[in-house]
Wavefront OBJ file of the C-alpha trace (Angstrom):
o trace
v -21.697 -38.537 -41.467
v -22.175 -37.722 -37.680
v -24.648 -39.764 -35.535
v -25.232 -37.109 -32.671
v -28.577 -35.468 -31.867
v -29.470 -31.755 -31.972
v -31.892 -32.610 -29.152
v -29.686 -31.492 -26.053
v -29.571 -32.777 -22.557
v -32.747 -32.553 -20.231
v -30.709 -30.162 -17.850
v -29.879 -27.978 -20.858
v -33.691 -27.626 -21.534
v -34.554 -26.986 -18.029
v -32.204 -24.067 -17.969
v -33.693 -22.962 -21.360
v -37.197 -23.244 -19.834
v -36.379 -21.031 -16.983
v -34.846 -18.341 -18.877
v -37.798 -18.444 -21.464
v -40.370 -18.204 -18.073
v -38.124 -14.913 -16.999
v -38.397 -13.492 -20.478
v -42.203 -14.222 -19.991
v -42.718 -12.724 -16.707
v -40.677 -9.605 -17.808
v -42.362 -9.291 -21.336
v -45.981 -9.614 -19.378
v -44.695 -6.814 -16.630
v -43.707 -4.470 -19.559
v -47.259 -4.703 -21.056
v -48.987 -4.275 -17.565
v -48.222 -0.386 -17.360
v -45.278 -1.041 -16.955
v -44.763 -3.080 -13.381
v -41.266 -2.792 -12.699
v -41.047 -4.931 -9.641
v -42.475 -7.693 -11.321
v -40.059 -6.789 -14.552
v -37.167 -6.953 -12.158
v -38.494 -10.562 -10.892
v -38.536 -11.594 -14.533
v -35.025 -10.256 -14.825
v -33.773 -12.125 -11.647
v -35.620 -15.554 -13.240
v -33.491 -15.077 -16.267
v -30.429 -14.402 -14.459
v -31.062 -17.820 -12.368
v -31.594 -19.639 -15.685
v -28.389 -18.216 -16.946
v -26.581 -19.576 -13.642
v -28.275 -22.996 -14.214
v -27.213 -23.103 -17.811
v -23.350 -22.240 -16.951
v -23.865 -24.878 -14.196
v -24.912 -27.715 -16.333
v -22.329 -26.697 -19.193
v -25.187 -25.987 -21.853
v -22.572 -25.190 -24.436
v -21.246 -28.732 -24.555
v -24.537 -29.672 -26.239
v -23.762 -27.672 -29.358
v -22.886 -30.084 -31.965
v -20.858 -28.855 -34.866
v -22.013 -30.698 -38.331
v -18.930 -31.385 -40.584
v -19.247 -30.897 -44.074
v -23.049 -29.693 -43.814
v -23.241 -28.016 -47.294
l 1 2 3 4 5 6 7 8 9 10 11 12 13 14 15 16 17 18 19 20 21 22 23 24 25 26 27 28 29 30 31 32 33 34 35 36 37 38 39 40 41 42 43 44 45 46 47 48 49 50 51 52 53 54 55 56 57 58 59 60 61 62 63 64 65 66 67 68 69
C-alpha cells in the first residue's frame, strides 16, 4: 500500500489557484455583456497559470495507486 499523498505541493496549488482565478474573471466577463477586454484578461491569466504549472512541474504531483480496486 502506498503512503503517498494526493494533496500535491503548494507550488502546484498556487498554479491551480491562478488558473481558477482566470476562469472566474473570464466567466464574470462573459456574463457582463460580454465584456471582451475583461474576458481576454481572464484568458491571459489562465495562460500565465498554465506557464506556472509547467514551470513547477505540476504533473509530478500525480500519484498512481497500484491495485486500487
